[in-house]
N, C-alpha and C positions, 0 to 999 in steps of 0.2 A: 504493499500499500504505499509505504514512504517512498519507495522507488519510482512508482507510477506518478506520485505528486511531483517528485524532483524532476521526472522527465517532461511533465507538462507545464510546470510552473516556470515562467520566465523572470518573475520579479517576486521576491519574498516579503515586500514591504507590507503587502496586505496581511499575510499570515502573522507577521511581527505585530503590526497595529492592532488587528482583532484580538490576538491573543494577549497583548498588553491590556487592552481595553476590558476583557472579560476576566482573564485569570488574574491579572494585577489587582484589579478592584476587589476581587473575591479574597485575595491573600490579604490585601491591606485592611480593607473595611468590614467585609462581612463575615468572614470565618472567625476573627478575634471576638467580635460582638457575639456571635452565637455561642464560642466556647466560654466566654464570661457568663452569658446568660446561663449555661448549663452548670458551670461552676457554683453560681450563687443558688441556683435552684437545689443543687445536691447538698449544700450546706444546710439547707432547710431552717429550722429555728435558729441556728447559729449564726445567720447571717445578719449583719446590723442593718438598720433602717436606711442608712446612708448606701450600703452596698444595694440594697433592693432598689432604691431610687436611681442608682447609677446605672441599672440595666436599662432604664427607660433611655438614657443619654446613649448608651452603647447600640441600642436598637434604632435610634435616630439616626446615629453615625451609619449603620448598617444600610438604613433606607436612602441616605445620601449616596452611599457607595453605589447601591442598584441604580440610582439615577445617573451618576456619573458613568457607570458601565454602560447603560443604555445610549448616552450622549456619545461615548467614546466608539461603542460599536456602530452606531449610526455613522460617525464621522469616517469610520474605517470602510464602511460600505459604499459611502459616497465617493471615497477615493479610489475605489475599484471601478467605478463607472467612468472616471477620467481617463 
């Protein structure tokens, strides 16, 4: 599969930009927020109220990451048409 893609692709800039937009945002914004939410949930009653309220900020950050990923993916797809 990789060999077929390498034989057909002339320019890897689309692969790099789309991968960066999707995987980069997931790695930086979404996955840490989900891991933090799970860690606080696993703490149960031992989690302080400030940690529980910080989960809301982490999820807001993840939502922004999804938005930026959509924008980045859209820009990568627009670059493919040019």
